C-alpha positions in Angstrom: 49.4 -15.7 14.6 50.2 -18.6 17.5 53.8 -17.9 17.1 53.5 -14.1 17.9 51.0 -14.6 20.7 53.6 -17.2 22.1 56.5 -14.5 21.7 54.2 -12.0 23.8 53.4 -14.4 26.1 56.7 -15.7 26.7 58.3 -12.1 26.7 56.0 -11.2 29.1 56.5 -13.9 31.5 60.3 -13.7 31.1 60.4 -10.0 31.2 58.2 -9.8 34.7 60.4 -12.6 36.1 63.9 -11.0 35.3 62.5 -7.6 36.6 61.1 -9.3 39.8 64.4 -11.1 40.4 66.4 -7.9 40.1 63.9 -6.4 42.8 64.7 -9.1 45.0 68.4 -8.8 44.5 68.3 -5.1 45.3 66.3 -6.0 48.3 69.0 -8.0 49.5 71.7 -5.1 48.9 69.3 -2.3 50.3 68.7 -1.8 54.2 65.4 -2.1 55.5 64.5 -5.5 54.3 61.7 -6.3 51.9 59.4 -3.7 51.2 55.9 -4.1 53.0 54.1 -1.9 50.5 53.9 -1.9 46.7 54.9 1.5 44.9 52.0 3.5 43.6 51.9 3.7 39.7 52.3 7.2 39.7 55.5 7.0 41.2 56.8 4.0 39.6 59.0 5.5 36.7 60.8 7.9 39.3 61.3 4.8 41.5 62.5 2.4 38.7 65.2 5.0 37.4 66.4 5.1 41.1 66.5 0.9 41.3 64.4 0.7 44.5 63.5 -2.4 45.4 59.5 -1.8 46.0 59.2 -0.1 42.6 61.1 -3.1 41.1 59.0 -5.5 42.4 55.9 -3.5 41.7 56.8 -3.1 37.9 57.4 -7.0 37.5 54.3 -7.8 39.0 52.6 -5.3 36.8 54.2 -6.7 33.6 53.0 -10.4 34.5 49.4 -8.7 35.1 49.2 -6.8 31.9 50.7 -9.9 29.8 47.2 -11.5 29.0 45.7 -7.9 28.3 48.7 -7.6 25.7 47.8 -11.0 24.5 44.2 -10.3 24.1 44.7 -6.9 22.3 47.2 -8.6 20.0 44.5 -11.1 19.2 41.8 -8.5 18.5 44.4 -6.9 16.1 45.3 -10.3 14.1 41.5 -11.0 13.9 40.8 -7.3 12.6 43.7 -8.1 9.9 42.1 -11.1 8.8 38.6 -9.3 8.8 36.8 -11.9 10.9 34.2 -9.7 12.7 32.8 -12.7 14.9 35.9 -13.1 16.6 37.0 -9.4 16.5 33.4 -8.9 18.5 34.0 -11.7 20.9 37.6 -10.8 21.6 37.0 -7.3 22.0 34.2 -8.0 24.6 37.1 -10.1 26.5 39.4 -7.2 26.3 36.4 -4.7 27.2 35.7 -6.8 30.4 39.3 -7.1 31.5 39.6 -3.2 31.0 36.2 -2.4 32.9 37.9 -4.9 35.9 41.1 -2.3 35.9 38.7 0.8 35.7 36.2 -0.7 38.5 39.0 -1.7 40.6 40.6 2.2 40.2 37.5 3.9 40.8 36.6 1.7 43.9 40.0 1.4 45.3 39.9 -2.2 45.5 43.2 -3.8 46.4 
C-alpha cells in the first residue's frame, strides 16, 4: 500500500514538474513573454496539443494540485479492498471535503 501511494505522489510531482519545465522552456522560445493568465480548463486540451506556454504551465499546476486528490482516492480504494470500513469512511470524508472545495470554487468563481 505505501509503495503504491509513494509511486502516485512521486509520479504526480515529477510529472507536473516536467510539464512546468517544458512550459517554461517554450516560454523562452515563444514571442510574447511569460503568460499573464492561465489557460481555461475548457481550452486546455487544444492548447496543450499546440504546446502553448500558458497551457503547459496551467496543466503542470493542475497536475500538482490533483496529485493529493489521487492519493486520497487511491487510499479509499485500498481500504475498501481491505474491507476496513472505518478507514474507508474517514478517508472518504476527506475526499468529499476536497471535492466540495473544488466544486464550491467553480460555482462561486473563487480564484
